[in-house]
NUDREN-490129 format. One record per residue: x, y, z of N, C-alpha, C in turn. Coordinates in steps of 0.02 Angstrom, whole numbers, padded with zeros to 5 digits, always signed. Each point is the difference from the previous one (the first is absolute). Example, Ala and Ser with C-alpha at 12.3 -4.5 7.8 and 13.67 -1.06 7.14 Angstrom:
! NUDREN-490129
+00660-00284+00390-00045+00059+00000+00045+00060+00000/-00018+00053-00036+00042+00059+00003-00039+00055+00037/
! end
This chain:
! NUDREN-490129
+02191+01023+00068-00012-00020-00068-00067+00016-00036/-00006+00039-00048-00073+00017-00031-00028-00055-00019/-00071+00017-00017-00045-00054-00027+00022-00013-00072/-00017-00055-00025+00019-00021-00065-00064-00033-00037/-00035+00040-00040-00072-00026-00030+00017-00034-00070/-00027-00056-00018+00003-00024-00068-00054-00038-00014/-00028+00000-00060-00038-00055-00032+00035-00071-00008/-00037-00053+00010+00037-00069+00008-00047-00034-00066/+00040-00069-00005-00034-00049-00032-00014-00062+00045/-00018-00055-00042-00013-00051+00031+00058-00039+00040/+00058+00027-00009+00069-00038+00040-00016+00023+00066/-00028+00047+00019-00021+00019+00067-00051-00008+00027/-00044-00040-00027-00067-00022+00025-00002-00032+00065/+00042-00044+00024-00011-00022+00059+00014+00055+00052/+00067+00039-00008+00023+00050+00046-00070+00052+00015/-00023+00011-00054-00063+00055-00001-00053-00038+00052/-00017-00060-00015-00065-00034+00041+00030-00010+00075/+00068-00013+00009+00032-00011+00053-00016+00068+00048/+00008+00059-00031-00010+00060+00040-00075+00001+00011/-00045-00011-00039-00072+00007+00011-00025-00047+00060/+00035-00050+00002-00024-00054+00046+00025+00022+00069/+00060+00040+00010+00016+00016+00058-00024+00063+00028/-00026+00049-00052-00020+00086+00024-00081-00018+00030/-00004+00043+00045-00067-00008+00043-00059+00025-00066/+00014+00038-00047-00051+00020-00053+00012-00036-00064/+00037-00063+00009+00007-00040-00061-00057-00032-00027/-00025+00006-00056-00067-00029-00022+00013-00046-00065/-00040-00062-00008+00003-00035-00061-00020+00031-00059/-00038+00055-00005-00011+00048-00046+00056+00040-00025/+00051+00009+00029+00068+00039-00012+00055-00065-00025/-00022-00072+00002+00044-00042-00014+00014-00006-00077/+00065-00030-00010+00023-00015-00074-00055-00037-00043/-00026-00057+00047-00044-00047-00033-00073+00046-00027/-00016+00050+00037-00065+00023-00014+00005+00039-00056/+00060+00040-00006+00018+00035-00054-00004-00039-00066/+00030-00061+00008-00005-00043-00056-00063-00031-00010/-00051-00001+00043-00064-00016-00013-00042+00055-00036/+00015+00055+00020-00033+00065-00031+00026+00018-00070/+00066-00038-00014+00029+00010-00064-00034-00036-00053/-00040-00047+00019-00037-00046-00048-00070+00027+00008/-00022+00062+00022-00072+00028-00003+00014+00067-00028/+00047+00024-00039+00012+00059-00022+00045+00057+00028/+00030-00010+00053+00047+00041+00045+00071-00027-00012/+00034+00056+00002+00077+00004+00006+00026+00010+00066/+00033-00046+00030+00032+00009+00067+00066+00027-00017/+00013+00048+00056+00061+00030+00016+00026-00008+00066/+00064-00022+00008+00017-00013+00086+00057+00044+00017/+00000+00043+00049+00035+00037+00031+00038-00015+00061/+00060-00001+00012+00026-00010+00069+00041+00060+00008/+00002+00018+00071+00045+00047+00035+00050-00042+00042/+00055+00013+00001+00065-00037+00043+00027+00061+00036/+00022-00028+00057+00049+00045+00050+00055-00052+00027/+00060+00013-00018+00062-00060+00016-00016-00063-00026/-00041+00001-00067-00008-00056-00034-00058-00043+00037/-00037+00034+00040-00062-00037+00037-00061+00036-00030/-00047-00040-00012-00069+00033-00039-00036+00030+00067/-00024+00064-00025-00022+00033+00056-00076+00041-00021/-00013-00015-00063-00066+00007-00027-00003-00042-00075/-00069-00005-00011-00004-00034-00053-00082+00022-00032/-00007+00002-00059-00064+00014-00025-00017-00039-00063/-00049-00023-00015-00022-00034-00066-00047+00039-00037/+00016+00033-00044-00052+00047-00051-00021-00046-00057/-00070+00011-00002-00031-00035-00058-00019+00057-00044/+00006-00007-00061+00001+00049-00055-00060-00030-00054/-00056+00045-00005-00054-00029-00047-00020+00061-00039/-00015-00011-00075-00030+00052-00042-00071+00009+00010/-00028+00045+00017-00066+00008+00000-00041-00001-00062/-00059-00028+00000-00047-00012-00059-00004+00064-00043/-00002-00006-00059-00030+00049-00048+00074+00041-00024/+00020+00048+00057+00056+00041-00026+00067-00030+00012/+00007-00062+00040+00063-00039-00016+00059+00033+00047/-00019+00035+00048+00062+00039+00043+00003-00039+00060/+00067-00016+00023-00004-00039+00066-00006+00038+00060/-00022-00057+00059-00010+00034+00057+00047-00047+00043/+00023+00018+00058+00044-00039+00053-00044-00016+00065/+00017-00064+00019-00031-00019+00061+00047-00041+00039/-00004+00026+00068+00044-00040+00052-00051-00029+00051/-00016-00076-00018-00052-00025+00034+00026-00013+00076/-00018+00025+00044+00012-00003+00082+00078+00015-00001/+00022+00047-00043+00070+00022+00008+00004+00086+00010/+00070+00020+00005+00053-00040-00001+00016-00031+00069/+00055-00036+00007+00002-00041+00057+00075+00027+00037/-00007+00039+00044+00067+00032+00047-00029+00030+00058/+00034+00028+00038-00011+00039+00056-00025+00065-00025/-00068+00003+00005-00032+00059-00028+00009+00053+00032/+00024-00002+00067+00015+00066+00036+00073+00021-00024/+00027-00019-00040+00072+00019-00027-00014+00035-00065/-00004+00071+00021-00029+00038-00057+00052+00010-00070/+00065-00013+00027+00048+00013-00040+00006-00060-00048/-00013-00060+00039+00000-00060-00054-00054+00003-00053/-00060+00010+00043-00057+00005-00031+00002+00062-00064/+00026+00038+00008+00011+00052-00045+00041-00026-00062/+00061-00040+00016+00029-00035-00052-00041-00040-00042/-00034-00045+00036-00041-00044-00042-00048+00037-00057/-00027+00048+00032-00046+00039-00035+00033+00034-00062/+00069+00027+00019+00035+00027-00070+00014-00052-00047/+00020-00054+00019+00011-00051-00055-00071-00027-00033/-00047+00002+00031-00059-00022-00034-00027+00049-00050/+00017+00063+00021-00017+00069-00043+00051-00004-00059/+00053-00014+00006+00041-00009-00061-00017-00045-00044/-00011-00068+00027-00035-00052-00041-00062+00023-00038/-00047+00041+00041-00074+00021-00020+00015+00048-00063/+00040+00044+00006+00011+00052-00056+00032-00057-00068/+00038-00025+00019+00030-00052-00066-00051-00033-00024/-00049-00035+00027-00052-00038-00027-00065+00047-00007/+00001+00057+00020-00057+00049-00023-00062-00011+00049/+00007-00033+00062-00052-00006+00040-00040+00048+00027/-00061-00005-00002-00044+00050+00027+00007+00016+00087/+00000-00052+00030+00007+00007+00076+00023-00067+00032/+00007+00009+00063+00027-00061+00037-00054-00008+00059/-00029-00060+00001-00046-00010+00051+00029-00042+00058/-00004+00017+00056+00021-00044+00051-00059-00015+00061/+00002-00055+00025-00045-00010+00066+00035-00044+00045/+00052+00026+00030+00043-00034+00047-00044-00029+00065/+00028-00049+00023-00031-00027+00062+00023+00030+00065/-00042+00048-00006+00009+00047+00063-00074+00019+00020/-00007+00002+00077-00062+00020+00026-00020+00065-00002/-00064+00018-00008-00012+00073-00019+00008+00045+00070/+00016-00040+00045+00013+00031+00061+00076+00035+00009/+00033-00020-00052+00069+00023-00007+00005+00069-00047/-00014+00054+00037-00003+00063-00035+00061+00025-00022/+00055-00016+00022+00069+00022-00031+00016-00012-00059/-00031-00055-00026+00016-00032-00070-00039+00053-00038/-00062+00000+00023-00055+00041-00048+00031+00073-00009/+00026+00029+00054+00029+00069+00002+00060+00002-00060/+00034-00066+00008+00066+00011-00048-00025+00001-00079/-00059-00049-00002-00017-00012-00077-00031+00068-00028/-00035+00036+00043-00026+00065-00021+00059+00051-00011/+00050-00009+00039+00052+00055-00007+00047-00018-00056/-00011-00062-00034+00037-00025-00064-00055+00005-00054/-00048+00030+00004-00047+00006-00064-00040-00050-00008/-00007-00051+00045-00052-00059-00010-00072+00029+00011/-00045-00019-00036-00059+00009+00016-00053-00066+00019/-00040+00016+00043-00050-00069+00020-00033-00008-00060/-00004-00077-00025-00043-00017-00045-00050-00053+00020/-00036+00021+00054-00050-00029+00035-00060+00012-00048/-00039-00066-00011-00067+00015-00032-00050+00003+00035/+00005-00017+00071-00061+00000+00039-00025-00073+00009/+00023-00041-00045-00015-00074+00012+00054-00042+00021/+00015+00000+00068+00053-00038+00021+00004-00063-00014/-00049-00041-00007+00000-00068-00019+00024-00012-00062/-00010+00050-00056+00014-00001-00056+00056+00024-00029/+00049+00005+00038+00066+00038-00034+00033-00055-00032/+00055+00022-00032+00052-00045-00022+00026-00065+00040/+00005+00016+00076+00008-00036+00054-00050+00025+00051/-00024-00040+00041-00055+00026+00056+00036+00032+00044/-00040+00054+00029+00017+00049+00035-00008-00020+00089/-00058-00041-00003-00009-00032+00063-00003-00073+00000/+00043-00029+00060+00009-00065+00007-00006-00027+00058/-00021-00052+00025+00026-00036+00072+00063-00032+00003/+00039+00021+00049+00065-00039+00009+00009-00035+00069/+00020-00054+00003+00010-00042+00059+00062-00010+00026/+00025+00023+00053+00057-00022+00032+00008-00081+00015/+00029-00038-00032+00003-00076+00012+00059-00022+00050/+00033+00036+00029+00064-00005+00041-00017-00055+00061/-00077+00024+00028-00017-00051+00065-00006-00068-00025/-00010-00043+00041-00009-00070-00010-00058-00016-00028/-00023-00047-00019-00062-00021-00046-00053+00000+00059/+00004-00028+00066-00059+00013+00045-00016+00062+00018/+00048+00047+00008-00011+00076+00008-00027+00024-00074/+00008-00009-00049-00031+00016-00063-00077-00012-00004/-00011-00061+00020-00059-00029-00016-00051+00032+00064/+00030-00001+00062-00030+00039+00056-00024+00071-00021/+00049+00039-00027-00015+00060-00015-00050+00030-00057/-00026-00065-00041-00046+00015-00049-00073-00001+00027/-00040+00034-00043-00078+00000+00027-00008-00079-00005/-00053-00008+00058-00024-00060+00019-00032-00032-00056/-00039+00031-00052-00026-00028-00054+00046-00028-00042/+00053+00039-00025+00050-00025-00036+00038-00065+00023/+00015+00014+00062+00040-00073+00028-00064-00052+00000/-00060+00008+00008-00047-00057-00014-00007-00028-00064/+00006+00054-00039+00000-00043-00083+00066-00024-00009/+00052+00014+00020+00069-00039-00015-00009-00069+00027/-00032+00005+00064-00013-00079+00031-00049-00040-00036/-00053+00042-00024-00056-00036-00029+00028-00035-00074/+00048+00036-00037+00017-00029-00055+00046-00053+00009/+00041+00008+00060+00036-00067+00017-00034-00063+00014/-00064+00015+00040-00033-00059+00020-00040-00032-00054/-00016+00055-00050-00041-00027-00050+00038-00043-00058/+00073+00004+00008+00040-00039-00035+00029+00040-00066/-00006+00064-00001+00032+00033-00047+00088-00005+00007/+00030-00011-00061+00059-00008-00003+00037+00051-00044/+00051+00032+00030+00044+00064-00021+00073-00034-00019/+00002+00015-00074+00083-00042-00023+00033+00064-00043/+00058-00005-00003+00040+00037-00048-00022-00023-00082/-00006+00061-00038-00035-00018-00062+00067-00014-00047/-00008-00040-00050+00040-00019-00046-00007+00031-00067/+00043-00005-00051-00014+00039-00062-00082-00032-00036/+00008-00059+00005-00061-00036-00018-00070+00023+00031/+00002+00031+00050-00056+00029+00025-00030+00060-00031/+00042+00028-00030-00017+00080-00034-00063+00002-00032/-00016-00061-00041-00067+00009-00045-00053-00002+00045/-00007-00044+00060-00043-00002+00044-00014+00064+00042/+00060+00027+00029+00011+00056+00033-00039+00059-00042/+00016+00006-00063-00024+00048-00036-00076-00006-00015/-00027-00063-00007-00072-00012-00013-00039+00028+00070/+00032-00016+00062-00039+00020+00069+00003+00086-00010/+00061+00016-00016+00010+00082-00007-00047+00026-00035/-00019-00026-00056-00056+00029-00049-00067+00000+00031/-00016-00065+00036-00057-00004+00038-00012+00062+00052/+00061+00008+00032-00003+00068+00044-00007+00059-00031/+00028+00016-00053-00001+00061-00035-00068+00019-00021/-00029-00068-00027-00085+00016-00038-00044+00010+00067/+00012-00038+00048-00039+00014+00055+00005+00069+00045/+00067+00019+00003+00009+00075+00028+00011+00050-00052/-00009-00009-00060-00014+00047-00064+00070+00046+00008/+00057-00030-00009+00057+00035-00021+00047-00033-00054/+00039+00042-00037+00038-00029-00052+00062-00045+00026/+00005-00058-00043+00065-00035+00017+00045-00001-00076/+00058-00014+00018+00058+00002-00052-00001-00074-00036/+00031+00005-00047-00006-00062-00044+00050-00055+00037/-00027-00073-00010+00038-00045+00027+00080+00000-00005/+00019+00019-00068+00070+00011-00005+00042+00042+00047/-00048+00049+00025+00035+00036+00041+00020-00035+00074/-00047-00041+00026+00015-00044+00049+00049-00046-00006/+00005-00034-00062+00059-00043-00019+00064+00037+00005/+00004+00068-00008+00054+00035-00006+00021+00017+00074/-00051+00013+00049+00020+00010+00064+00032-00050+00033/-00035-00062-00015+00027-00061+00032+00067-00014-00017/+00007-00008-00075+00065-00011-00016+00058+00044+00014/-00010+00062+00014+00042+00050+00015+00016+00008+00068/-00057-00017+00045+00014+00024+00070+00003-00063+00047/-00027-00048-00015+00005-00060+00045+00064-00037+00006/+00023-00017-00067+00070-00027+00003+00059+00043+00032/-00014+00059-00002+00041+00059+00028-00012+00003+00076/-00048-00038+00021+00000+00008+00077-00051+00069+00015/-00028+00033-00054-00026+00052+00029-00066-00002-00015/-00032-00058-00012-00077-00012+00004-00013-00068+00019/-00071-00008+00028-00029-00070-00001-00064-00003-00016/-00016-00067-00029-00077-00005-00007-00026-00040+00056/-00063+00003+00015-00029-00040+00060-00070-00016-00030/-00015-00064+00013-00048-00026-00017-00061-00031+00047/-00057+00014+00015-00048-00034+00044-00039-00050-00036/+00002-00060+00025-00033-00059-00025-00059-00027+00059/-00066-00019-00030-00038-00015+00046-00037-00058-00038/-00002-00061+00023-00021-00059-00026+00031-00016-00076/+00055+00013-00005+00037-00009-00056+00001+00050-00054/-00036+00062+00012-00012+00047-00052+00035+00057+00028/+00022+00050-00044+00031+00060+00017-00050+00050+00005/-00006+00022+00063-00054+00049+00010+00027+00076+00019/+00060+00012+00002+00034+00057+00019+00075+00000-00032/+00028+00055+00003+00071+00013-00019+00027+00063+00002/+00060+00013+00019+00021+00062+00023+00082+00003-00043/+00011+00056-00026+00071+00010-00015+00029+00064+00040/+00064-00026+00036+00038+00052+00053+00068+00015-00039/+00021+00055+00019+00072+00024-00014+00039+00008+00057/+00056-00009+00005+00045+00010+00057+00072+00024-00017/+00027+00039+00041+00071+00015-00014+00016+00031+00076/+00063-00029+00010+00029+00015+00071-00044-00016+00047/-00018+00043+00053-00036-00013+00053-00078+00023-00006/-00030+00000-00063-00057+00022-00019-00042-00034-00043/-00062-00012+00008-00044-00050-00044-00065+00043-00011/-00012-00016-00069-00079+00031-00027-00040-00049-00020/-00061+00008+00028-00062-00038-00039-00013+00040-00069/-00005-00028-00045-00006+00041-00063-00057-00014-00041/-00012-00070-00015-00060-00032-00032-00039-00034+00045/-00062+00004+00001-00049-00057+00026-00049-00022-00043/-00008-00066-00007-00062-00031-00020-00038-00042+00038/-00070-00001-00015-00039-00047+00045-00069-00028-00039/-00004-00053+00000-00051-00037-00042-00076+00019+00029/-00045+00004-00041-00064+00009+00029-00027-00060+00032/+00034-00054-00004-00022-00059+00037+00037-00012+00069/-00030-00022+00048+00033-00022+00064+00030+00071+00046/-00039+00049-00021+00038+00057+00037-00023-00003+00076/-00051-00049+00018-00023-00006+00078+00056-00031+00032/+00060-00024-00034+00048-00034+00043+00050+00043+00007/-00004+00058-00024+00046+00059+00014+00081-00015-00010/+00009-00018-00062+00068-00023-00030+00048+00071-00001/-00038+00063+00000+00042+00059-00001+00028+00018+00055/-00036-00016+00061+00038+00013+00070+00056-00039+00004/-00006-00075-00022+00052-00041+00019+00056+00013-00039/-00009+00018-00064+00059+00010-00040+00032+00063+00021/-00026+00051+00015+00031+00062+00026+00050-00023+00057/-00029-00050+00051+00047-00013+00056+00053-00043-00025/-00013-00032-00043+00059-00042-00027+00057+00042-00028/-00025+00054-00038+00044+00041-00035+00046+00044+00064/-00041+00011+00043+00034+00037+00048+00059-00047+00038/-00013-00061+00004+00043-00048+00034+00062-00019-00046/-00021+00005-00066+00057-00001-00047+00040+00055-00008/-00028+00063+00012+00044+00060-00001+00048-00005+00060/-00027-00022+00063+00038-00006+00058+00057-00047+00000/-00011-00057-00039+00050-00047-00013+00054+00019-00041/-00011+00058-00043+00059+00030-00040+00035+00050+00039/-00038+00021+00062+00045+00051+00037-00040+00074+00002/-00046+00001-00042-00033+00061-00007-00044+00018+00071/+00011+00075+00007-00039+00025+00048-00060+00050-00015/+00000+00001-00063-00059+00041-00027-00047-00037-00048/-00064-00005-00003-00037-00028-00035-00058+00055-00023/+00001+00019-00068-00038+00053-00026-00067-00030-00031/-00058+00014+00020-00062-00028-00029-00019+00044-00072/+00029+00039-00006-00006+00046-00064-00063+00045+00011/-00029+00018-00067-00038+00055+00001-00075-00014+00042/-00017+00050+00031-00067+00005+00017-00035+00079-00020/-00057+00011+00004-00022+00058-00018+00003+00045+00051/+00006+00070-00007+00015+00043+00051-00057+00039+00025/-00003-00005+00082-00059+00038+00025-00070-00015-00027/-00016-00062+00008-00060-00034-00017-00046-00011+00047/-00072-00006-00013-00046-00015+00054-00033-00072-00017/-00036-00029+00042-00028-00060+00004-00038-00016-00074/-00028+00057-00021-00049-00001-00055+00042-00016-00073/+00060+00012+00008+00037+00005-00060+00014-00080-00023/-00010-00009-00069-00002-00073-00013+00075-00036+00002/+00050+00036+00015+00064-00017+00023+00029-00022+00070/-00065+00025+00036+00015-00012+00069+00012-00060+00026/-00016-00057-00037+00012-00068+00033+00073-00021-00021/+00033+00030-00048+00070-00003-00014+00039+00038+00057/-00016+00054+00026+00033+00030+00042-00018-00029+00064/-00053-00028+00013-00013-00044+00078+00036-00060-00002/+00008-00038-00065+00041-00062-00008+00070+00015+00030/+00026+00046-00028+00079+00014+00010+00008+00026+00070/-00048+00039+00026+00007+00035+00058-00005-00063+00055/-00029-00050-00005-00024-00054+00048+00072-00022+00022/+00056+00010-00048+00068-00036+00009+00038+00046+00057/-00030+00060+00016+00038+00037+00040+00066+00040-00015/-00009+00011-00079+00041+00039-00021-00007+00085+00008/+00054+00025-00011-00009+00079+00010-00016+00028-00051/-00051+00047-00003-00018+00038-00055+00043+00060-00016/+00016-00013-00066+00064+00043-00012-00014+00047-00064/+00010+00065-00003-00020+00049-00049+00074+00021-00019/+00019-00020-00072+00064+00029-00026-00006+00070-00032/+00046+00018-00009+00010+00076-00016-00018+00020-00061/-00018-00058-00043-00026+00004-00068+00035+00012-00060/-00019+00017-00061+00033+00014-00058+00014+00078-00008/+00058+00006-00012+00032+00055-00017+00033+00010-00075/+00006+00057-00027+00020+00005-00074+00042+00064+00008/+00059-00013-00035+00047+00037-00014+00002+00021-00078/-00016+00058-00024-00018+00017-00066+00066+00028-00031/+00013-00023-00053+00046+00024-00037-00018+00041-00067/-00067-00017-00028-00024+00028-00056-00070+00024+00021/-00009+00068+00023-00070+00016+00033-00052+00001-00054/+00008+00027-00056-00060-00002-00044-00022-00070-00021/+00044-00043-00023-00024-00079-00007-00030-00025+00055/+00023+00006+00050-00025-00014+00077-00072+00026+00002/-00014+00051-00020-00061+00035+00015-00050-00046-00051/+00028-00006-00054-00044-00040-00059-00021-00076+00029/+00053-00026+00034+00002-00061+00024-00045-00009+00048/-00007+00057+00059-00045-00006+00058-00070+00005-00023/-00017+00033-00066-00070+00003-00027-00012-00043-00042/+00040-00041-00036-00018-00049-00044-00002-00069+00028/+00039-00010+00048+00011-00081+00033-00054-00017+00021/-00038+00043+00043-00063-00035+00032-00046-00020-00052/-00005+00056-00061-00052-00030-00046+00024-00070-00035/+00062+00006-00022+00022-00058-00031-00017-00065+00051/+00018+00004+00056-00012-00047+00046-00084-00030+00016/-00029+00058+00000-00088-00025-00003-00021-00032-00063/+00034+00028-00059-00025-00034-00063+00027-00068-00002/+00066-00012+00025+00019-00071+00003-00037-00042+00041/-00010+00018+00068-00045-00048+00040-00074+00000-00029/-00029+00047-00041-00062-00023-00021+00007-00050-00056/+00047+00018-00042+00006-00053-00056+00018-00072+00021/+00032-00020+00058+00011-00054+00038-00055-00037+00028/-00046+00048+00031-00063-00021+00026-00049-00031-00051/-00001+00050-00058-00040-00024-00055+00015-00062-00033/+00072-00011-00006+00010-00058-00037-00015-00056+00044/+00011+00004+00067-00011-00059+00045-00073-00009-00012/-00049+00039+00007-00071-00010-00003-00025-00034-00055/+00032+00016-00062-00007-00028-00058+00027-00073-00008/+00058-00017+00036+00017-00065+00001-00061-00045+00048/-00014+00030+00063-00056-00030+00027-00071-00015-00029/-00009+00046-00035-00068-00003-00055+00012-00047-00041/
! end
């Protein structure tokens, strides 16, 4: 029986997510809920399924957004599409359906960044043969999604996981326990304090943070649906750290982390990671993703501490295949590639200036 592809509505929301949960490449950023979250920040989600004998064999969630000034849309499949990527006939069909929608919507290009290691050269050759071009900026930590991550196989028992960690990491976990740091699941009412600590973190480490309303949306959309969890670390009755995790099927991701400037010596960040790993194991997860780290850095890099922290849990350093663009409108794409970096730099500069003015 041939494949049947169709764009779906919310009536098949649960079927769509169920496929993502069981597929080895399924990702929260392809989930129905993620599309809804992004729809409140200027994106339009489109969801495609492909069936064989009435069983789903492929899905993709496409996010559409009009670019500033010229108002022409782009397509983005965050960590998608999700299917057997070695099945070229199936992938061809998915790309054909997306192209048909892109032409109807006037999209410039489709960007993908699939959950595939850079060592899998077969997919890279396929993408090149279908007209994709690498969209790497040379800044692997600064892509739409991180190109380099640490991933930990959490299928071993807890004792083995602890034994496999670096000695200093294991020591800091136990130190936090000994000092009385308490880790608990966060509630909706913890969000304001979590955000306060997150802002402390961003100001200390000099990176931007989204508005508080975005984290409300993340919590309200993902946590009740079983796709996310907020974790809180307390010391002497005060919240000193917090994290936000995503989960789907047998995979969990550490997404946002916040740590106060106070009481960092009691190592709450180590214990909260360990409790998140234990939580993921309790759900049946076998993969825990620490998310982004800089690529190929040396000890004098200011981000080396982040790398060392995540490395200490004994995860595997993973490089993804990166971002790839399939261009539908070459001339407009050329303009986008030259104007978008200028626009981004101007926007970052404006935000930095406004923050300095507020502090002053």
